[in-house]
Structure formats: structure tokens, C-alpha cells
N, C-alpha and C positions, 0 to 999 in steps of 0.2 A: 503494499499500501504506500502511495505517496504521501510524503508529509507536505504540507500548506507551508512551513516555514523555508523551506527549500523554495518556493517560490513567491515568498509574500516581498513587495515592491514598497509598502508601504510602514510598515512595521508601527501600525496603532497598536496603542493598548487595548487589552484583549478583555472581554469578561464574558461569563459562563451565561448561557442561553437565557434561562428565567431572569436575570439581571438587566441584561442587553436587553429585551422585548418588552419587559416592565418598564425601562426609559422607553426605547425607542416607538411604546405604543402611543403617545402623543400627535407624531409627526408621520407614523407608518402608512396609514390610507394616504397620503401625499404624495407620498417617496417610493412606493412598488407600484411598477408601470403595469397595466393586465396585457402590454405584449412581450411579456416575461411568461408570464403563467396560463392565465387563461384565455390569450390567444393559440396557445398549444390546445389547450382541453378543447376548444372549439373547432379545431383541425382533426380531432381523432376520429378513426371511422368504424374502429369495431369496439364499440360500447354501447351498452344500450343504458342507457339515463334513466334509471324507473326503479321500483322497491326501495327497500330502507339500506340506507349508505351508514359508514362510520366514515365521517371527516377526522384524520387525525395529523394532529398539529395544525390544530385548526383556524389558530390564530386570530383576528376580529372578524371572521366567518365574510372573508370574501367568495371563497370558493363556495361555500355552501348556499349564500344567494345566490352564485350562478347556476350550483346544481340542481336549486330550487325551481328558476325559471326555465330549465330545461327538462322538469317532472320530476324528479326524484319526489319522493313521497314524505320521508322521514330520515332526518339525517341527525346523528348524535354525534357532538364533537367532542375532541380531546387536545389538551391542551397543558401545557407546562407551567403556563404563565398566568397567574390569578388575571392581571389587570388586563392582557388579552380576552381571556375568557368573560370580561366585564362588558365590554365592548360587542364582542359576539351576542352578549345573551340583550344587549338594549337592540341588537337586529333584530332577534324573533323570529329566526329562519331556523334555527336548530330545536328538534325535539326534547333534547336533552345536551347537558352541557357539564366535562369531567374535567376534574384537575387531576390530571398524571401523566408519566411516561410514554411516549407512540410506543414503546417496546414491551410496556407494559399496562395496560390501559384499563382492565378491570371488567371489559364489555364481555357479552354471552358468547360464547363459541360458536362457531359455525350459525350464526346469526344474520348476515348479511348479504346482500344481494351485489352490493358495490362497496370497496373500500378505496378511500383516496387520501395520498400526501402527496402536498404541495411545497415547495421551496424547503423540503425539510431535512433532507437525508446529509446535508453538506456540514450540519451540527452534529451529527454523529459520528463517534469515533467506530462504530462498526458496525456493518450492514444486516449481518444476519437476525440478529433480535429484531429488527423490524421487520425484513421478510417472514421469520417464525410467528411473530403477534399477528400480521395483516394474513397469513395466510389459518391460522387459528380462527378467525372474527368470520371469515367467511364462507358462504354455505357452498356447497359442492354446486358446480359450473360456475360461480361468482367471478366478479372481475373486480384487480385489481390497480389503480392506474396511479402513477408514479410521475409529478413532474418535480425536475429539479434543473440546478444550475447545472451546465455541462463541463465535466473536469476541464477538457479543454480551456475552456473561458478562464476558468481557475487560475490556473498554470498559466497562462497565455497573460493576463493581465494584471498577475501578481496582487489581485484586492480580494483581501477576504467580504463575507458579509460584513456591512456596516452602517455607522447610523451616525447624525449631530445629534452631541447632548444638546442639555438647555444652555449651557455655556459655550456651545458654538465646535465644541472639540470632537473633531472626528473617531469612535469610538469602533472597533471590530468585535465582534461576536464569536467564539472559537466557530473555527472552519477546518472541517477537513475535506480532503480530493480524495472519492472515489472513483475508479474507473469504470466504464461502462463493463468492464468482463469483469468486475468486483459486483456490480451490480446483477450480472448474469451468473454468475456462481452464487452467491445468495440467495438468489429467486429461485434457480432450477433447487438448489439443495432443501430448502423448503417446500419444494413441491408443485411450485409457480409454472405456467408451459407460458413461454412470451406470444401474445398475439400482434403485437403493432409495436413498433419504435417510429417516432419521428424527432428530427432534429430544428431547431430554430435557429438560424444564422445570423451575421449583424449585417443587415441590408439596408434599404435607403429609408425604408418608413421605422427602423429602431432609429438609423441616424437624427433622423429628424426629432426625435423624443432625445438621444444623447448625442451629440453632433462630436463631441470631443474624443468618442469612439473610433472615431475614423480610419486610425491604424489597425483596427481590429477586424474591419469590413470582412464580409463573408466565412470569417470564422464563427464555428458553431457558440452559442449563448446559451441554448439551454436546448434539456429535454425531455420525450414524457415516453413513457413506456404503457404499456398495454399487458398487465397479466392474469392469464385464467387460469381456474382450478378446475381438475377434471371434475366428470360427472359419478354417478355410482359404476358407470359402466366402463368408465375410463378415458 
């Protein structure tokens, strides 16, 4: 596994996930672009957006709001950060919200038609516990959708997930690099089968939002993987 410190070009002060998102929550909705994750979700072709969903690392409820618009009927959200959960609660799109780690949610086994994580995996030191937990939560024939920063982007840009504190200081949140091959090994090891993989590159549309990233044009920025759990007949 690659170590982010080998690529870090910013050297920002780094905080843990719970502390970081607890402070970032005040400006989070204004700083995360839909082009990073929501547009990737919208491009997927092999997902039935229906039934009951587990939204792991639900944050402020951005993903859940989109899922509800697409027709998902009941969504249970899990997040480590109480401040993020408060914002999600005010949105009113989740059936239930739980403060817990995404790799140990406490939700019911084999209960969900759909499991989703978005912009979560770069904060995890290990991927296998996440894929094992999502597999545990999924019904037979259920789908798991993971959207993440592309490892190539994290390495090429040398930039961690970060935010500006109330004082204006840029602060990094603990960031890890996971190659796509590591995602594949962890998912297949848990029992998932790959159904779809899409990568979003830095194009003209993205550069309109972030013109300072011109040097990274045409390099991959984010990815979405769709995994399927086998049914009773395999």
C-alpha cells in the first residue's frame, strides 16, 4: 500500500477524521463540488436506485438527498461525526441516523438492497473491514456503490482531503492512498463481484470549477465502482 506522505506536497497540519469533519461541517456544503461525486453516481448504468439503502459515511446527507430523488425509499445513514449527523438530520431524508464507524455500523445483516459510500475510503487505513461490513449488510443480489478520490489524483496532486479552519488555516484530514487493485482485492475477498467501474477525468467542465488544476488536465480525479452480491443460486 502506498503511503500518502510519499506524495504530500502541502505539509498541512493533519487531524483525525472526526475532529476534521466536525470543524469542516460549517463550510462543507459550499466547498464539495457535485462534479466530484454526484455526477459520477448519475452516470452509473448498472444500479437499481430502489429499495432500502445504507448510506455509510453519510456526512451532511448530500448523497442521501440524491438517492431519495432517484427513488430510493428508505435510507439509513451512518457517520462518525456528530456535527455532520446533525446537518443530515435537519435535511430529513434518512429514516435513521447512527453515529458509528463505517466498518462497524451495528446495522442489521443481510438487510439492504443498496449500500453506498462516497468520498470515504481515503480516510481508512485499511479497506478490507469496509468491504466486509458492506457485504454483511447487503441482501443477496444487492449492490454496493463506492465513489472515491482516484488514487492517481491523490498521488499526482500531492494533496490530502483538507479544509480551511475558522482562522483560515488549511488543515488536512487523515488521508490514505488505496490503489484500484487494492480495492479489487478487498472487494473480491469479501465476496463482491464487480459490475461496473467508471473514472472521472479533469476535463473542461471541471476546470471551469477549478481552473488552477490545468496542469492535471485529462488525469483521473475520481472513480465509482459498482459491486454485486451473488444471489442464492450463485
